[in-house]
PANUDO-946343 format. One record per residue (C-alpha): x, y, z; residue number from 1. Coordinates in nm, 3 decimals, decimal comma. Example, Ala and Ser with C-alpha at 12.3 -4.5 7.8 and 13.67 -1.06 7.14 Angstrom:
PANUDO-946343
{node {1,230; -0,450; 0,780}; 1} {node {1,367; -0,106; 0,714}; 2} 
***
This chain:
PANUDO-946343
{node {-8,599; -1,736; 1,871}; 1} {node {-8,663; -1,350; 1,923}; 2} {node {-8,430; -1,085; 1,993}; 3} {node {-8,470; -0,833; 2,313}; 4} {node {-8,422; -0,454; 2,162}; 5} {node {-8,279; -0,196; 2,387}; 6} {node {-8,459; 0,111; 2,331}; 7} {node {-8,184; 0,264; 2,171}; 8} {node {-8,258; -0,035; 1,914}; 9} {node {-8,618; -0,014; 1,937}; 10} {node {-8,632; 0,402; 1,851}; 11} {node {-8,430; 0,300; 1,501}; 12} {node {-8,727; 0,044; 1,412}; 13} {node {-9,022; 0,283; 1,482}; 14} {node {-8,837; 0,517; 1,263}; 15} {node {-8,797; 0,262; 0,990}; 16} {node {-9,155; 0,191; 0,985}; 17} {node {-9,294; 0,527; 1,025}; 18} {node {-9,086; 0,720; 0,743}; 19} {node {-9,172; 0,733; 0,389}; 20} {node {-8,858; 0,857; 0,245}; 21} {node {-8,627; 0,670; 0,043}; 22} {node {-8,255; 0,657; -0,062}; 23} {node {-8,256; 0,562; -0,415}; 24} {node {-7,938; 0,494; -0,630}; 25} {node {-7,872; 0,848; -0,706}; 26} {node {-7,542; 1,088; -0,825}; 27} {node {-7,196; 1,064; -0,707}; 28} {node {-7,180; 1,476; -0,704}; 29} {node {-7,474; 1,451; -0,493}; 30} {node {-7,389; 1,161; -0,253}; 31} {node {-7,049; 1,145; -0,177}; 32} {node {-6,715; 1,387; -0,173}; 33} {node {-6,376; 1,236; -0,277}; 34} {node {-6,161; 1,283; 0,039}; 35} {node {-5,835; 1,206; -0,052}; 36} {node {-5,586; 1,139; -0,363}; 37} {node {-5,505; 1,490; -0,487}; 38} {node {-5,661; 1,425; -0,820}; 39} {node {-5,683; 1,064; -0,864}; 40} {node {-5,976; 1,047; -0,782}; 41} {node {-6,244; 1,166; -1,044}; 42} {node {-6,608; 1,167; -1,079}; 43} {node {-6,687; 1,122; -1,460}; 44} {node {-6,990; 1,042; -1,685}; 45} {node {-7,216; 1,323; -1,524}; 46} {node {-7,192; 1,192; -1,158}; 47} {node {-7,274; 0,804; -1,260}; 48} {node {-6,942; 0,715; -1,251}; 49} {node {-6,593; 0,737; -1,042}; 50} {node {-6,251; 0,668; -1,085}; 51} {node {-6,006; 0,558; -0,856}; 52} {node {-5,602; 0,580; -0,908}; 53} {node {-5,311; 0,494; -0,725}; 54} {node {-4,943; 0,513; -0,833}; 55} {node {-4,611; 0,520; -0,636}; 56} {node {-4,689; 0,871; -0,417}; 57} {node {-5,052; 0,837; -0,347}; 58} {node {-5,393; 0,633; -0,394}; 59} {node {-5,721; 0,791; -0,350}; 60} {node {-6,050; 0,747; -0,166}; 61} {node {-6,426; 0,900; -0,125}; 62} {node {-6,666; 0,860; 0,136}; 63} {node {-7,101; 0,972; 0,154}; 64} {node {-7,178; 1,280; 0,275}; 65} {node {-7,441; 1,106; 0,449}; 66} {node {-7,366; 0,844; 0,800}; 67} {node {-7,606; 0,551; 0,866}; 68} {node {-7,724; 0,397; 1,143}; 69} {node {-7,842; 0,010; 1,005}; 70} {node {-7,902; -0,026; 0,597}; 71} {node {-7,846; -0,192; 0,299}; 72} {node {-7,555; -0,055; 0,070}; 73} {node {-7,456; -0,146; -0,259}; 74} {node {-7,181; -0,086; -0,528}; 75} {node {-7,074; -0,205; -0,811}; 76} {node {-6,717; -0,224; -0,874}; 77} {node {-6,453; -0,311; -1,182}; 78} {node {-6,118; -0,367; -1,000}; 79} {node {-5,775; -0,303; -1,104}; 80} {node {-5,700; -0,554; -1,407}; 81} {node {-5,371; -0,703; -1,494}; 82} {node {-5,100; -0,776; -1,211}; 83} {node {-5,297; -0,615; -0,944}; 84} {node {-5,025; -0,718; -0,670}; 85} {node {-5,015; -0,534; -0,408}; 86} {node {-5,289; -0,308; -0,441}; 87} {node {-5,628; -0,271; -0,221}; 88} {node {-5,951; -0,154; -0,362}; 89} {node {-6,238; -0,121; -0,040}; 90} {node {-6,602; -0,064; -0,007}; 91} {node {-6,670; -0,027; 0,361}; 92} {node {-6,855; 0,154; 0,650}; 93} {node {-6,715; 0,324; 0,952}; 94} {node {-6,788; 0,526; 1,243}; 95} {node {-6,446; 0,725; 1,360}; 96} {node {-6,244; 0,713; 1,686}; 97} {node {-6,068; 0,456; 1,886}; 98} {node {-6,377; 0,267; 2,004}; 99} {node {-6,542; 0,279; 1,631}; 100} {node {-6,728; -0,026; 1,452}; 101} {node {-6,628; -0,108; 1,103}; 102} {node {-6,771; -0,338; 0,811}; 103} {node {-6,512; -0,408; 0,507}; 104} {node {-6,462; -0,564; 0,186}; 105} {node {-6,180; -0,562; 0,066}; 106} {node {-5,999; -0,678; -0,246}; 107} {node {-5,645; -0,784; -0,256}; 108} {node {-5,499; -0,750; -0,635}; 109} {node {-5,259; -1,002; -0,721}; 110} {node {-5,050; -1,175; -1,021}; 111} {node {-5,187; -1,130; -1,316}; 112} {node {-5,421; -1,461; -1,392}; 113} {node {-5,439; -1,557; -1,040}; 114} {node {-5,769; -1,466; -0,837}; 115} {node {-5,829; -1,170; -0,634}; 116} {node {-5,904; -1,220; -0,250}; 117} {node {-6,163; -1,070; -0,078}; 118} {node {-6,096; -1,020; 0,240}; 119} {node {-6,393; -0,939; 0,493}; 120} {node {-6,351; -0,820; 0,869}; 121} {node {-6,631; -0,662; 1,099}; 122} {node {-6,492; -0,418; 1,391}; 123} {node {-6,668; -0,360; 1,720}; 124} {node {-6,586; -0,100; 1,937}; 125} {node {-6,271; -0,067; 1,818}; 126} {node {-6,176; -0,446; 1,788}; 127} {node {-6,112; -0,641; 1,463}; 128} {node {-5,994; -0,962; 1,401}; 129} {node {-6,252; -1,141; 1,244}; 130} {node {-6,149; -1,177; 0,923}; 131} {node {-6,336; -1,461; 0,661}; 132} {node {-6,130; -1,452; 0,282}; 133} {node {-6,276; -1,563; -0,026}; 134} {node {-6,168; -1,637; -0,372}; 135} {node {-6,403; -1,538; -0,637}; 136} {node {-6,608; -1,752; -0,868}; 137} {node {-6,541; -1,495; -1,178}; 138} {node {-6,311; -1,218; -1,296}; 139} {node {-6,396; -0,949; -1,117}; 140} {node {-6,166; -0,712; -1,345}; 141} {node {-6,371; -0,790; -1,674}; 142} {node {-6,717; -0,652; -1,611}; 143} {node {-6,900; -0,461; -1,268}; 144} {node {-7,017; -0,674; -1,010}; 145} {node {-7,251; -0,590; -0,730}; 146} {node {-7,105; -0,620; -0,368}; 147} {node {-7,349; -0,538; -0,078}; 148} {node {-7,396; -0,481; 0,287}; 149} {node {-7,677; -0,550; 0,474}; 150} {node {-7,716; -0,404; 0,837}; 151} {node {-7,976; -0,438; 1,066}; 152} {node {-8,052; -0,545; 1,387}; 153} {node {-8,051; -0,911; 1,323}; 154} {node {-7,751; -0,941; 1,154}; 155} {node {-7,494; -0,801; 0,920}; 156} {node {-7,445; -0,970; 0,519}; 157} {node {-7,232; -0,931; 0,309}; 158} {node {-7,307; -1,007; -0,054}; 159} {node {-7,146; -1,061; -0,393}; 160} {node {-7,403; -1,003; -0,678}; 161} {node {-7,658; -1,091; -0,434}; 162} {node {-7,543; -1,389; -0,339}; 163} {node {-7,470; -1,385; 0,062}; 164} {node {-7,166; -1,516; 0,111}; 165} {node {-7,110; -1,415; 0,526}; 166} {node {-7,284; -1,375; 0,804}; 167} {node {-7,249; -1,154; 1,153}; 168} {node {-7,511; -1,243; 1,355}; 169} {node {-7,622; -1,012; 1,643}; 170} {node {-7,549; -1,165; 1,935}; 171} {node {-7,513; -0,936; 2,239}; 172} {node {-7,719; -1,184; 2,436}; 173} {node {-7,426; -1,430; 2,466}; 174} {node {-7,221; -1,146; 2,513}; 175} {node {-7,053; -1,071; 2,187}; 176} {node {-7,098; -0,695; 2,099}; 177} {node {-7,273; -0,586; 1,807}; 178} {node {-7,264; -0,234; 1,585}; 179} {node {-7,542; -0,042; 1,664}; 180} {node {-7,484; 0,302; 1,839}; 181} {node {-7,210; 0,460; 1,637}; 182} {node {-7,316; 0,602; 1,242}; 183} {node {-7,117; 0,497; 0,988}; 184} {node {-6,997; 0,621; 0,666}; 185} {node {-6,984; 0,429; 0,367}; 186} {node {-6,627; 0,469; 0,244}; 187} {node {-6,444; 0,369; -0,042}; 188} {node {-6,070; 0,359; -0,171}; 189} {node {-5,734; 0,199; -0,397}; 190} {node {-5,421; 0,214; -0,179}; 191} {node {-5,117; 0,038; -0,175}; 192} {node {-5,050; -0,258; 0,115}; 193} {node {-4,748; -0,423; -0,024}; 194} {node {-4,608; -0,493; 0,352}; 195} {node {-4,932; -0,814; 0,332}; 196} {node {-5,183; -0,752; 0,068}; 197} {node {-5,037; -1,002; -0,199}; 198} {node {-4,927; -1,357; -0,020}; 199} {node {-4,821; -1,260; 0,319}; 200} {node {-4,634; -0,924; 0,171}; 201} {node {-4,377; -1,196; -0,039}; 202} {node {-4,519; -1,023; -0,381}; 203} {node {-4,480; -0,659; -0,410}; 204} {node {-4,626; -0,393; -0,676}; 205} {node {-4,504; -0,339; -1,004}; 206} {node {-4,503; 0,042; -1,023}; 207} {node {-4,421; 0,032; -1,332}; 208} {node {-4,764; -0,106; -1,444}; 209} {node {-4,892; 0,255; -1,276}; 210} {node {-5,143; 0,392; -1,263}; 211} {node {-5,358; 0,110; -1,119}; 212} {node {-5,746; 0,246; -1,177}; 213} {node {-6,060; 0,071; -0,996}; 214} {node {-6,443; 0,193; -1,122}; 215} {node {-6,710; 0,244; -0,917}; 216} {node {-7,079; 0,289; -1,035}; 217} {node {-7,474; 0,202; -0,920}; 218} {node {-7,426; 0,364; -0,559}; 219} {node {-7,731; 0,254; -0,422}; 220} {node {-7,771; 0,324; 0,003}; 221} {node {-8,093; 0,290; 0,168}; 222} {node {-8,043; 0,330; 0,571}; 223} {node {-8,139; 0,531; 0,882}; 224} {node {-7,972; 0,873; 0,790}; 225} {node {-7,789; 1,042; 1,113}; 226} {node {-7,739; 1,434; 1,063}; 227} {node {-7,377; 1,564; 1,134}; 228} {node {-7,505; 1,767; 1,382}; 229} {node {-7,844; 1,825; 1,545}; 230} {node {-8,185; 1,791; 1,373}; 231} {node {-8,411; 1,513; 1,310}; 232} {node {-8,308; 1,211; 1,204}; 233} {node {-8,419; 1,064; 0,854}; 234} {node {-8,483; 0,707; 0,796}; 235} {node {-8,457; 0,599; 0,420}; 236} {node {-8,613; 0,222; 0,468}; 237} {node {-8,799; 0,106; 0,147}; 238} {node {-9,074; -0,021; 0,367}; 239} {node {-8,872; -0,098; 0,640}; 240} {node {-8,754; -0,482; 0,452}; 241} {node {-8,399; -0,462; 0,474}; 242} {node {-8,466; -0,363; 0,863}; 243} {node {-8,632; -0,705; 0,940}; 244} {node {-8,443; -0,909; 0,634}; 245} {node {-8,342; -1,259; 0,757}; 246} {node {-8,217; -1,581; 0,585}; 247} {node {-8,463; -1,797; 0,375}; 248} {node {-8,366; -2,139; 0,296}; 249} {node {-8,251; -2,069; -0,033}; 250} {node {-7,980; -1,784; 0,071}; 251} {node {-7,882; -1,996; 0,382}; 252} {node {-7,773; -2,269; 0,122}; 253} {node {-7,628; -2,060; -0,131}; 254} {node {-7,420; -1,895; 0,158}; 255} {node {-7,320; -2,224; 0,279}; 256} {node {-7,223; -2,333; -0,102}; 257} {node {-6,976; -2,014; -0,155}; 258} {node {-6,867; -2,096; 0,220}; 259} {node {-6,789; -2,485; 0,131}; 260} {node {-6,624; -2,407; -0,245}; 261} {node {-6,443; -2,031; -0,242}; 262} {node {-6,390; -1,960; 0,165}; 263} {node {-6,033; -1,991; 0,202}; 264} {node {-5,927; -1,833; 0,557}; 265} {node {-6,182; -1,834; 0,837}; 266} {node {-6,077; -1,694; 1,212}; 267} {node {-6,308; -1,932; 1,351}; 268} {node {-6,107; -2,210; 1,287}; 269} {node {-5,807; -2,073; 1,342}; 270} {node {-5,713; -2,264; 1,691}; 271} {node {-5,338; -2,121; 1,634}; 272} {node {-5,392; -1,808; 1,648}; 273} {node {-5,629; -1,806; 1,918}; 274} {node {-5,459; -1,987; 2,214}; 275} {node {-5,686; -1,896; 2,513}; 276} {node {-5,980; -1,989; 2,312}; 277} {node {-6,138; -1,916; 1,977}; 278} {node {-6,394; -1,564; 1,975}; 279} {node {-6,744; -1,638; 2,172}; 280} {node {-6,922; -1,556; 1,853}; 281} {node {-6,753; -1,862; 1,706}; 282} {node {-6,941; -2,099; 1,941}; 283} {node {-7,256; -1,908; 2,038}; 284} {node {-7,597; -1,966; 1,916}; 285} {node {-7,889; -1,762; 1,883}; 286} 
***
């Protein structure tokens, strides 16, 4: 079924088609700014690596210098090793304000030897409550792995090492809001969430193990760049392939395998949480 585009969406489609500029994997000095942590976040290796640290006083984080409307965003992460209970490492997109849009990947730490929980969520017009959680099929602390967010006119897709794990479709035709009018930055952080991160807050951080550290590299942003103030919009699209990207049969099969074997929570099956009825996107189909 073809999606009906409004003029706002069509504007960005045309930009993607006509633009010849491309945002390649670059240098953290050029692409991001460390926004908090009072020295706990450091750019290393001539701009090729960022290390964020967390102690009992503070965590740390950074954000992209550019804002985007649609795009494909990749980051390689190596998570906090050992006893990471009470810690949260994040990689996400977000706009600002009370009606903000947000696309989340959050890695919830755990006791030594227990797997991380990958927590995903999508906010539209300030409303979230669309959580899906997964157990990863590898140890994310032993080496770097690539986590990706695809955000285009048709859907939002979360990837782990190129394998799709979750899709949030554009269902505006069914009355479900979809992020498309607010520019978003890329964010990453390491912070403490002892009240909920590990086993619902039952397990707290062991501060004797601090400082905790997570590493980031291989940041690659390909999207429609929205200027902070005035000027023309530059769209980086690599031939706009990500703008039109949809699932083929193999990708759909891989996502369903992950959801069957590794998904541990799905808000669309939590009827007790939504006594007035599940959110409309849980039953709507395109």
